[in-house]
FIKOLZA-1660 file (N, C-alpha, C; in steps of 0.1 Angstrom, whole numbers, plus 5000, padded with zeros to 4 digits):
% residues 170
   i   px   py   pz ch aa at
   1 5122 4908 4891  A  M  N
   1 5114 4907 4896  A  M CA
   1 5104 4891 4892  A  M  C
   2 5096 4888 4902  A  A  N
   2 5084 4879 4896  A  A CA
   2 5076 4885 4885  A  A  C
   3 5073 4874 4878  A  P  N
   3 5059 4879 4869  A  P CA
   3 5049 4877 4877  A  P  C
   4 5040 4883 4867  A  G  N
   4 5026 4882 4875  A  G CA
   4 5018 4893 4879  A  G  C
   5 5007 4900 4884  A  P  N
   5 5001 4908 4886  A  P CA
   5 5007 4921 4895  A  P  C
   6 5002 4930 4896  A  L  N
   6 5001 4942 4902  A  L CA
   6 4992 4942 4912  A  L  C
   7 4996 4940 4929  A  L  N
   7 4983 4940 4939  A  L CA
   7 4981 4950 4947  A  L  C
   8 4971 4958 4950  A  I  N
   8 4970 4969 4950  A  I CA
   8 4959 4969 4961  A  I  C
   9 4961 4973 4972  A  T  N
   9 4949 4971 4982  A  T CA
   9 4944 4981 4993  A  T  C
  10 4934 4986 4991  A  S  N
  10 4926 4994 5001  A  S CA
  10 4918 4996 5009  A  S  C
  11 4914 4999 5021  A  F  N
  11 4913 4999 5034  A  F CA
  11 4894 5005 5032  A  F  C
  12 4885 4998 5036  A  Q  N
  12 4872 5008 5038  A  Q CA
  12 4870 5012 5050  A  Q  C
  13 4862 5024 5046  A  P  N
  13 4866 5034 5061  A  P CA
  13 4862 5028 5078  A  P  C
  14 4864 5033 5084  A  W  N
  14 4863 5027 5097  A  W CA
  14 4858 5039 5105  A  W  C
  15 4856 5045 5106  A  R  N
  15 4849 5058 5114  A  R CA
  15 4840 5067 5113  A  R  C
  16 4826 5067 5122  A  S  N
  16 4817 5072 5118  A  S CA
  16 4818 5085 5109  A  S  C
  17 4825 5091 5110  A  H  N
  17 4826 5103 5102  A  H CA
  17 4833 5103 5089  A  H  C
  18 4839 5093 5084  A  Q  N
  18 4844 5092 5073  A  Q CA
  18 4832 5090 5063  A  Q  C
  19 4829 5090 5051  A  L  N
  19 4827 5090 5039  A  L CA
  19 4830 5078 5032  A  L  C
  20 4847 5079 5029  A  S  N
  20 4854 5075 5020  A  S CA
  20 4865 5073 5033  A  S  C
  21 4873 5059 5026  A  N  N
  21 4890 5061 5026  A  N CA
  21 4896 5070 5018  A  N  C
  22 4904 5077 5022  A  S  N
  22 4917 5082 5011  A  S CA
  22 4923 5077 5003  A  S  C
  23 4926 5061 5007  A  S  N
  23 4934 5050 4997  A  S CA
  23 4927 5045 4994  A  S  C
  24 4911 5047 4995  A  D  N
  24 4905 5037 4981  A  D CA
  24 4901 5048 4972  A  D  C
  25 4898 5066 4973  A  D  N
  25 4900 5072 4967  A  D CA
  25 4909 5074 4956  A  D  C
  26 4917 5073 4961  A  L  N
  26 4932 5074 4953  A  L CA
  26 4930 5063 4943  A  L  C
  27 4932 5053 4947  A  I  N
  27 4932 5041 4935  A  I CA
  27 4920 5043 4924  A  I  C
  28 4902 5044 4930  A  A  N
  28 4891 5049 4924  A  A CA
  28 4898 5064 4912  A  A  C
  29 4901 5070 4912  A  A  N
  29 4906 5080 4909  A  A CA
  29 4918 5076 4894  A  A  C
  30 4927 5072 4901  A  L  N
  30 4937 5065 4889  A  L CA
  30 4932 5055 4881  A  L  C
  31 4921 5046 4890  A  Q  N
  31 4914 5035 4883  A  Q CA
  31 4906 5042 4867  A  Q  C
  32 4901 5058 4875  A  S  N
  32 4886 5062 4862  A  S CA
  32 4890 5068 4851  A  S  C
  33 4903 5071 4858  A  D  N
  33 4909 5080 4846  A  D CA
  33 4922 5069 4839  A  D  C
  34 4918 5053 4837  A  N  N
  34 4928 5043 4829  A  N CA
  34 4942 5044 4832  A  N  C
  35 4949 5050 4848  A  R  N
  35 4961 5052 4848  A  R CA
  35 4970 5041 4852  A  R  C
  36 4963 5029 4855  A  L  N
  36 4969 5020 4867  A  L CA
  36 4968 5009 4858  A  L  C
  37 4983 5001 4854  A  P  N
  37 4991 4993 4847  A  P CA
  37 4977 4979 4841  A  P  C
  38 4975 4977 4836  A  E  N
  38 4965 4967 4823  A  E CA
  38 4964 4951 4836  A  E  C
  39 4981 4949 4840  A  D  N
  39 4974 4937 4848  A  D CA
  39 4971 4940 4863  A  D  C
  40 4968 4951 4863  A  C  N
  40 4967 4955 4882  A  C CA
  40 4954 4949 4883  A  C  C
  41 4960 4940 4900  A  I  N
  41 4946 4939 4905  A  I CA
  41 4944 4947 4916  A  I  C
  42 4931 4951 4919  A  W  N
  42 4932 4961 4925  A  W CA
  42 4920 4951 4937  A  W  C
  43 4925 4954 4953  A  S  N
  43 4916 4945 4962  A  S CA
  43 4909 4955 4972  A  S  C
  44 4899 4960 4969  A  R  N
  44 4894 4974 4979  A  R CA
  44 4884 4968 4985  A  R  C
  45 4883 4981 4997  A  N  N
  45 4874 4978 5005  A  N CA
  45 4877 4965 5020  A  N  C
  46 4894 4965 5018  A  V  N
  46 4895 4953 5029  A  V CA
  46 4889 4958 5037  A  V  C
  47 4885 4951 5049  A  P  N
  47 4883 4955 5064  A  P CA
  47 4889 4959 5073  A  P  C
  48 4887 4969 5082  A  V  N
  48 4898 4976 5089  A  V CA
  48 4893 4964 5109  A  V  C
  49 4902 4948 5100  A  S  N
  49 4902 4941 5112  A  S CA
  49 4915 4937 5115  A  S  C
  50 4919 4931 5128  A  F  N
  50 4935 4927 5127  A  F CA
  50 4939 4916 5124  A  F  C
  51 4923 4909 5124  A  E  N
  51 4926 4893 5118  A  E CA
  51 4919 4892 5107  A  E  C
  52 4907 4894 5098  A  L  N
  52 4906 4897 5086  A  L CA
  52 4909 4904 5075  A  L  C
  53 4919 4913 5077  A  A  N
  53 4929 4922 5071  A  A CA
  53 4939 4912 5062  A  A  C
  54 4942 4907 5076  A  P  N
  54 4958 4899 5070  A  P CA
  54 4947 4887 5060  A  P  C
  55 4943 4880 5062  A  I  N
  55 4935 4865 5060  A  I CA
  55 4928 4869 5044  A  I  C
  56 4928 4881 5043  A  R  N
  56 4921 4888 5027  A  R CA
  56 4933 4889 5023  A  R  C
  57 4944 4900 5020  A  V  N
  57 4950 4901 5014  A  V CA
  57 4963 4892 5015  A  V  C
  58 4965 4884 5025  A  I  N
  58 4977 4871 5018  A  I CA
  58 4970 4862 5014  A  I  C
  59 4957 4856 5010  A  S  N
  59 4950 4851 5004  A  S CA
  59 4948 4852 4993  A  S  C
  60 4947 4868 4986  A  E  N
  60 4948 4873 4971  A  E CA
  60 4962 4869 4969  A  E  C
  61 4974 4873 4983  A  V  N
  61 4988 4873 4974  A  V CA
  61 4987 4856 4971  A  V  C
  62 4986 4842 4976  A  C  N
  62 4986 4828 4974  A  C CA
  62 4980 4834 4960  A  C  C
  63 4965 4834 4959  A  K  N
  63 4955 4832 4946  A  K CA
  63 4971 4834 4936  A  K  C
  64 4972 4844 4934  A  Y  N
  64 4974 4856 4924  A  Y CA
  64 4991 4855 4918  A  Y  C
  65 4997 4854 4926  A  R  N
  65 5014 4856 4926  A  R CA
  65 5015 4865 4919  A  R  C
  66 5013 4878 4930  A  P  N
  66 5015 4892 4920  A  P CA
  66 5036 4893 4919  A  P  C
  67 5035 4904 4910  A  R  N
  67 5052 4906 4914  A  R CA
  67 5050 4914 4925  A  R  C
  68 5043 4922 4925  A  A  N
  68 5045 4935 4939  A  A CA
  68 5031 4934 4946  A  A  C
  69 5031 4938 4960  A  V  N
  69 5019 4943 4961  A  V CA
  69 5018 4953 4967  A  V  C
  70 5012 4961 4967  A  V  N
  70 5013 4978 4976  A  V CA
  70 4999 4977 4986  A  V  C
  71 4997 4976 4996  A  C  N
  71 4991 4977 5006  A  C CA
  71 4987 4992 5008  A  C  C
  72 4978 5001 5006  A  C  N
  72 4974 5013 5010  A  C CA
  72 4963 5021 5016  A  C  C
  73 4967 5028 5033  A  G  N
  73 4960 5028 5041  A  G CA
  73 4959 5044 5043  A  G  C
  74 4948 5053 5047  A  M  N
  74 4942 5063 5052  A  M CA
  74 4956 5067 5062  A  M  C
  75 4952 5076 5060  A  A  N
  75 4965 5085 5072  A  A CA
  75 4959 5098 5077  A  A  C
  76 4953 5104 5081  A  E  N
  76 4943 5115 5085  A  E CA
  76 4955 5125 5089  A  E  C
  77 4963 5121 5096  A  R  N
  77 4974 5134 5103  A  R CA
  77 4985 5139 5093  A  R  C
  78 4989 5126 5078  A  R  N
  78 4999 5128 5076  A  R CA
  78 4994 5142 5062  A  R  C
  79 5008 5146 5056  A  A  N
  79 5002 5153 5048  A  A CA
  79 5013 5152 5034  A  A  C
  80 5018 5139 5034  A  Y  N
  80 5019 5135 5020  A  Y CA
  80 5018 5119 5020  A  Y  C
  81 5020 5113 5008  A  L  N
  81 5019 5098 5010  A  L CA
  81 5031 5094 5022  A  L  C
  82 5031 5088 5025  A  S  N
  82 5044 5077 5034  A  S CA
  82 5046 5064 5029  A  S  C
  83 5060 5063 5023  A  V  N
  83 5058 5048 5026  A  V CA
  83 5060 5042 5031  A  V  C
  84 5061 5031 5037  A  E  N
  84 5066 5027 5048  A  E CA
  84 5076 5019 5045  A  E  C
  85 5092 5018 5057  A  R  N
  85 5102 5010 5051  A  R CA
  85 5100 4998 5061  A  R  C
  86 5094 4996 5070  A  Q  N
  86 5096 4985 5082  A  Q CA
  86 5078 4983 5088  A  Q  C
  87 5075 4970 5092  A  A  N
  87 5065 4970 5101  A  A CA
  87 5073 4963 5116  A  A  C
  88 5060 4964 5124  A  V  N
  88 5063 4960 5140  A  V CA
  88 5060 4950 5139  A  V  C
  89 5062 4935 5147  A  R  N
  89 5056 4931 5159  A  R CA
  89 5058 4924 5172  A  R  C
  90 5056 4934 5183  A  G  N
  90 5063 4930 5196  A  G CA
  90 5078 4936 5194  A  G  C
  91 5089 4930 5194  A  E  N
  91 5101 4931 5193  A  E CA
  91 5105 4930 5181  A  E  C
  92 5100 4923 5171  A  N  N
  92 5099 4921 5160  A  N CA
  92 5099 4933 5147  A  N  C
  93 5109 4932 5138  A  C  N
  93 5107 4944 5128  A  C CA
  93 5112 4937 5118  A  C  C
  94 5101 4939 5105  A  L  N
  94 5107 4934 5094  A  L CA
  94 5106 4946 5083  A  L  C
  95 5115 4942 5075  A  I  N
  95 5120 4951 5066  A  I CA
  95 5113 4946 5046  A  I  C
  96 5113 4957 5041  A  T  N
  96 5105 4957 5029  A  T CA
  96 5115 4954 5022  A  T  C
  97 5120 4946 5014  A  S  N
  97 5129 4939 5005  A  S CA
  97 5130 4948 4987  A  S  C
  98 5116 4959 4990  A  A  N
  98 5123 4971 4981  A  A CA
  98 5129 4982 4985  A  A  C
  99 5133 4988 4974  A  N  N
  99 5142 4997 4980  A  N CA
  99 5135 5012 4977  A  N  C
 100 5130 5014 4990  A  V  N
 100 5116 5022 4991  A  V CA
 100 5127 5037 4989  A  V  C
 101 5141 5046 4989  A  T  N
 101 5142 5056 4987  A  T CA
 101 5146 5054 4972  A  T  C
 102 5146 5045 4967  A  R  N
 102 5149 5047 4950  A  R CA
 102 5135 5048 4946  A  R  C
 103 5123 5041 4952  A  L  N
 103 5109 5042 4949  A  L CA
 103 5102 5056 4948  A  L  C
 104 5109 5066 4958  A  L  N
 104 5104 5075 4958  A  L CA
 104 5111 5087 4953  A  L  C
 105 5126 5084 4942  A  Q  N
 105 5133 5096 4933  A  Q CA
 105 5125 5101 4928  A  Q  C
 106 5113 5102 4921  A  K  N
 106 5107 5111 4915  A  K CA
 106 5095 5118 4920  A  K  C
 107 5095 5117 4930  A  T  N
 107 5082 5118 4936  A  T CA
 107 5087 5134 4940  A  T  C
 108 5076 5145 4942  A  Q  N
 108 5077 5154 4949  A  Q CA
 108 5071 5158 4965  A  Q  C
 109 5060 5150 4970  A  L  N
 109 5057 5150 4980  A  L CA
 109 5052 5139 4985  A  L  C
 110 5064 5131 4984  A  S  N
 110 5064 5115 4995  A  S CA
 110 5073 5115 5004  A  S  C
 111 5073 5106 5014  A  V  N
 111 5087 5105 5020  A  V CA
 111 5086 5088 5025  A  V  C
 112 5099 5083 5028  A  V  N
 112 5096 5076 5037  A  V CA
 112 5098 5071 5051  A  V  C
 113 5088 5061 5055  A  S  N
 113 5087 5060 5066  A  S CA
 113 5091 5054 5073  A  S  C
 114 5095 5051 5088  A  E  N
 114 5097 5041 5098  A  E CA
 114 5089 5037 5107  A  E  C
 115 5077 5041 5102  A  D  N
 115 5064 5037 5113  A  D CA
 115 5051 5035 5104  A  D  C
 116 5047 5023 5103  A  A  N
 116 5038 5020 5102  A  A CA
 116 5022 5023 5113  A  A  C
 117 5026 5026 5126  A  G  N
 117 5017 5027 5133  A  G CA
 117 5017 5015 5140  A  G  C
 118 5006 5019 5149  A  S  N
 118 4999 5008 5156  A  S CA
 118 4989 5000 5156  A  S  C
 119 4979 5002 5144  A  Y  N
 119 4967 5000 5140  A  Y CA
 119 4972 4987 5129  A  Y  C
 120 4957 4984 5122  A  V  N
 120 4954 4976 5114  A  V CA
 120 4962 4977 5098  A  V  C
 121 4970 4988 5098  A  C  N
 121 4980 4991 5086  A  C CA
 121 4994 4989 5088  A  C  C
 122 5003 4984 5100  A  N  N
 122 5010 4976 5106  A  N CA
 122 5011 4960 5109  A  N  C
 123 5000 4956 5111  A  A  N
 123 4995 4945 5111  A  A CA
 123 4992 4943 5102  A  A  C
 124 4987 4943 5095  A  L  N
 124 4988 4940 5075  A  L CA
 124 5000 4937 5074  A  L  C
 125 5011 4950 5068  A  Y  N
 125 5019 4949 5067  A  Y CA
 125 5030 4941 5073  A  Y  C
 126 5032 4939 5082  A  Y  N
 126 5038 4930 5091  A  Y CA
 126 5033 4916 5085  A  Y  C
 127 5020 4911 5084  A  S  N
 127 5017 4897 5078  A  S CA
 127 5021 4896 5065  A  S  C
 128 5019 4901 5058  A  V  N
 128 5022 4902 5044  A  V CA
 128 5034 4902 5041  A  V  C
 129 5047 4910 5049  A  L  N
 129 5063 4908 5047  A  L CA
 129 5064 4897 5053  A  L  C
 130 5059 4894 5063  A  E  N
 130 5058 4876 5069  A  E CA
 130 5058 4867 5060  A  E  C
 131 5048 4865 5053  A  S  N
 131 5042 4859 5047  A  S CA
 131 5051 4857 5033  A  S  C
 132 5058 4867 5028  A  I  N
 132 5063 4866 5013  A  I CA
 132 5074 4861 5020  A  I  C
 133 5082 4861 5033  A  E  N
 133 5093 4854 5038  A  E CA
 133 5093 4843 5039  A  E  C
 134 5086 4838 5049  A  R  N
 134 5078 4827 5051  A  R CA
 134 5077 4813 5037  A  R  C
 135 5071 4818 5029  A  Y  N
 135 5069 4811 5017  A  Y CA
 135 5079 4812 5005  A  Y  C
 136 5092 4826 5009  A  K  N
 136 5098 4825 4997  A  K CA
 136 5094 4829 4986  A  K  C
 137 5082 4836 4984  A  L  N
 137 5075 4842 4978  A  L CA
 137 5085 4851 4969  A  L  C
 138 5086 4853 4952  A  P  N
 138 5095 4867 4946  A  P CA
 138 5087 4876 4946  A  P  C
 139 5081 4882 4959  A  T  N
 139 5072 4896 4953  A  T CA
 139 5077 4907 4964  A  T  C
 140 5079 4916 4960  A  A  N
 140 5084 4928 4962  A  A CA
 140 5068 4935 4972  A  A  C
 141 5072 4937 4984  A  A  N
 141 5060 4946 4989  A  A CA
 141 5061 4958 4998  A  A  C
 142 5052 4969 4995  A  I  N
 142 5054 4982 5002  A  I CA
 142 5037 4982 5010  A  I  C
 143 5035 4995 5020  A  F  N
 143 5027 4999 5023  A  F CA
 143 5024 5013 5021  A  F  C
 144 5019 5017 5016  A  V  N
 144 5017 5032 5015  A  V CA
 144 5004 5042 5019  A  V  C
 145 5006 5052 5034  A  H  N
 145 4996 5057 5040  A  H CA
 145 4996 5067 5026  A  H  C
 146 4981 5074 5027  A  V  N
 146 4978 5082 5018  A  V CA
 146 4971 5093 5025  A  V  C
 147 4975 5107 5023  A  P  N
 147 4967 5121 5033  A  P CA
 147 4954 5119 5027  A  P  C
 148 4946 5125 5037  A  I  N
 148 4932 5129 5034  A  I CA
 148 4939 5135 5014  A  I  C
 149 4924 5138 5005  A  L  N
 149 4932 5141 4993  A  L CA
 149 4924 5154 4994  A  L  C
 150 4928 5164 4999  A  S  N
 150 4923 5175 4995  A  S CA
 150 4921 5185 4979  A  S  C
 151 4919 5196 4980  A  A  N
 151 4917 5197 4968  A  A CA
 151 4928 5202 4957  A  A  C
 152 4940 5209 4967  A  E  N
 152 4954 5210 4964  A  E CA
 152 4963 5201 4963  A  E  C
 153 4957 5191 4973  A  R  N
 153 4970 5176 4972  A  R CA
 153 4967 5172 4961  A  R  C
 154 4954 5164 4960  A  K  N
 154 4950 5154 4952  A  K CA
 154 4960 5149 4941  A  K  C
 155 4959 5162 4931  A  R  N
 155 4969 5162 4916  A  R CA
 155 4982 5152 4923  A  R  C
 156 4986 5162 4934  A  P  N
 156 5004 5160 4934  A  P CA
 156 5003 5148 4935  A  P  C
 157 4996 5141 4945  A  V  N
 157 4995 5128 4954  A  V CA
 157 4996 5115 4947  A  V  C
 158 4983 5122 4931  A  L  N
 158 4983 5107 4929  A  L CA
 158 4993 5109 4914  A  L  C
 159 4999 5119 4912  A  E  N
 159 5013 5118 4908  A  E CA
 159 5025 5108 4911  A  E  C
 160 5025 5113 4924  A  D  N
 160 5034 5107 4933  A  D CA
 160 5035 5089 4931  A  D  C
 161 5021 5084 4932  A  F  N
 161 5017 5077 4934  A  F CA
 161 5020 5069 4920  A  F  C
 162 5018 5070 4909  A  M  N
 162 5018 5064 4897  A  M CA
 162 5035 5065 4898  A  M  C
 163 5043 5074 4903  A  E  N
 163 5056 5072 4903  A  E CA
 163 5062 5063 4911  A  E  C
 164 5055 5058 4923  A  I  N
 164 5061 5050 4929  A  I CA
 164 5058 5037 4924  A  I  C
 165 5046 5035 4919  A  V  N
 165 5040 5022 4909  A  V CA
 165 5046 5021 4903  A  V  C
 166 5055 5030 4894  A  S  N
 166 5058 5026 4879  A  S CA
 166 5073 5022 4887  A  S  C
 167 5080 5029 4898  A  A  N
 167 5091 5025 4902  A  A CA
 167 5095 5009 4907  A  A  C
 168 5082 5005 4914  A  L  N
 168 5080 4994 4917  A  L CA
 168 5081 4982 4908  A  L  C
 169 5071 4984 4896  A  A  N
 169 5072 4977 4885  A  A CA
 169 5082 4976 4878  A  A  C
 170 5093 4982 4878  A  S  N
 170 5105 4985 4868  A  S CA
 170 5118 4975 4875  A  S  C
% end
């Protein structure tokens, strides 16, 4: 894997009933416990915009040349962390170079997903994968959908996320 930092992104809330975004809550909890890698760059409050989200994240990929990118988004209707294997744009499908099955080997409540959705999460993921491919960057990228962090689910989700990040970094 390429030298460089680990870049983690999280979205801002986008619906009026949301006080926060679970992807942002997850990273904030890990940061406050000093559990993120030392060389981690956290890009928080990425705008929920088909145009602005890719511009922001891809510019950070170009600026920092990270060894890996972990884009995170909220999935209100999912119960577990979902690591997306692919992103789709029209008839085109891009698959991450990361072995997502291996990334989840030591997790308890996480799943591999083939459906990054049809909203900004999928669009951002596709744009990041496309840029890595186009510019031949030695960077791995994944997208992780984060469920609502209920009291019962928070600890196992945090543990699983750290297992995924550790496996990606190794």
